[in-house]
Each structure stands twice: as C-alpha cells, then as structure tokens.
C-alpha positions in Angstrom: -8.0 4.8 10.6 -8.8 8.0 9.3 -6.5 9.7 6.8 -5.5 12.7 8.7 -5.3 16.0 7.5 -1.4 15.8 6.3 -2.1 13.0 4.4 -5.1 14.3 2.8 -2.6 17.6 1.6 -0.3 14.7 0.2 -3.0 12.6 -1.6 -4.2 16.0 -3.1 -0.4 17.2 -4.1 0.0 13.1 -5.2 3.0 13.2 -3.4 3.9 9.9 -1.4 2.1 9.0 1.9 4.0 7.6 5.5 1.4 5.4 6.8 2.5 4.3 10.6 2.2 0.6 11.5 0.4 -0.8 14.9 3.2 -3.2 15.3 6.4 -2.5 13.7 7.9 -5.6 11.8 11.1 -6.9 10.2 11.1 -6.8 6.9 14.1 -9.3 5.4 15.5 -8.8 1.7 18.7 -8.8 -0.3 21.0 -6.2 -0.7 23.2 -5.1 -3.6 26.2 -7.8 -2.6 23.5 -10.6 -2.6 23.8 -10.6 1.1 20.3 -10.7 3.2 19.6 -7.8 5.4 16.9 -7.2 8.4 15.3 -3.7 9.3 12.9 -3.3 11.4 10.0 -1.4 9.4 7.5 0.9 11.1 5.6 2.8 8.7 5.0 1.8 5.1 5.8 5.1 2.1 2.5 4.7 -0.1 3.3 6.3 -3.9 0.6 7.5 -6.1 -0.4 5.0 -8.5 -0.1 5.6 -12.1 -2.1 3.5 -14.8 -0.3 0.4 -15.1 -0.5 0.1 -11.0 -3.8 -1.1 -11.7 -3.5 -3.5 -14.0 -2.0 -6.0 -11.3 -5.1 -5.9 -9.7 -7.1 -7.4 -12.6 -6.2 -10.9 -11.9 -7.5 -10.3 -7.8 -10.3 -12.5 -6.2 -11.7 -10.4 -4.3 -11.8 -6.7 -2.5 -9.2 -8.3 -0.2 -6.6 -9.5 -2.8 -7.4 -6.5 -5.1 -6.7 -4.5 -1.7 -3.6 -6.4 -1.6 -2.1 -6.1 -5.1 -2.6 -2.6 -5.1 -0.7 -2.6 -1.8 2.4 -4.2 -3.0 2.5 -1.9 -6.2 2.6 0.7 -4.3 4.8 0.1 -1.6 7.9 -1.4 -1.1 5.8 -4.9 0.2 5.5 -7.8 -1.3 1.6 -9.4 -1.7 2.4 -12.1 0.7 4.1 -9.6 3.3 1.2 -7.0 2.7 -1.4 -10.4 3.8 0.6 -10.9 6.6 0.2 -7.0 8.3 -2.3 -6.7 10.9 -5.7 -6.2 9.4 -5.7 -2.4 11.0 -2.7 -1.7 9.0 -3.6 -3.5 5.8 -7.2 -1.6 5.8 -5.0 2.0 7.0 -2.7 1.7 4.0 -5.6 0.3 1.5 -7.5 3.4 2.4 -4.4 5.4 1.8 -4.0 3.7 -2.0 -8.0 4.2 -2.4 -7.8 8.0 -1.8 -5.6 8.6 -4.7 -7.7 7.0 -7.0 -10.5 8.7 -8.9 -14.4 7.5 -7.4 -15.1 4.4 -8.3 -11.9 2.9 -9.6 -11.0 1.4 -5.6 -13.7 -1.0 -5.9 -13.1 -1.8 -9.6 -16.4 1.1 -10.2 -16.8 3.0 -13.1 -17.8 6.7 -12.2 
C-alpha cells in the first residue's frame, strides 16, 4: 500500500497519520474502572516518533521485529497485537512509521 498524498502531508508536518486496516479487529483493554472493554479497530493512528521511541528497536532481532517494536511504540497496539495484524496492514503501518524517520534509520542505517 502506497502512502497517500494526504498521509505524506501529515508526515511532512510531523502530525499523526491514520492508517485504515484491511480487516477490522476487536481490541480488548481495561478501562479506568478496571473493567474489560472491547472496541472495534478500523484504523490505527501512527504518531510522529521521538528519539526515545527508537530505543525500543535496539533489542529487536531482524527487520520484522524491529518494525513490530516501532509500531508498538508509535500506535496504541502492543507488540503482540502488531504481530497479529494481517501482513498487508503490518506493512502499511510500518511504511508510515518508516516515513517519519530520517533516511537510513528505518533499517538501522546511518545516513
């Protein structure tokens, strides 16, 4: 999935980007009262990364784990939830995450 012009404009402005999912899923979490809640997720919002977000990728083994850790840092998804996304959605969200980074940082390069 290619980055849309609207998404690129938000990336360029360092603003959060919504990524629609090809298949909605149920996200379970605990609310402020300690009760389990379930909501359907149809898109994921990727926020611009901070330097400290990149620390999470240091322990990753391989590019897929690195992408999963970055997705978990920049969205409301956990690392495990990111790993259970359809590959198409994982790649689309990873592409947005990588687009926020300076050249070379998405794959650990130094340019």
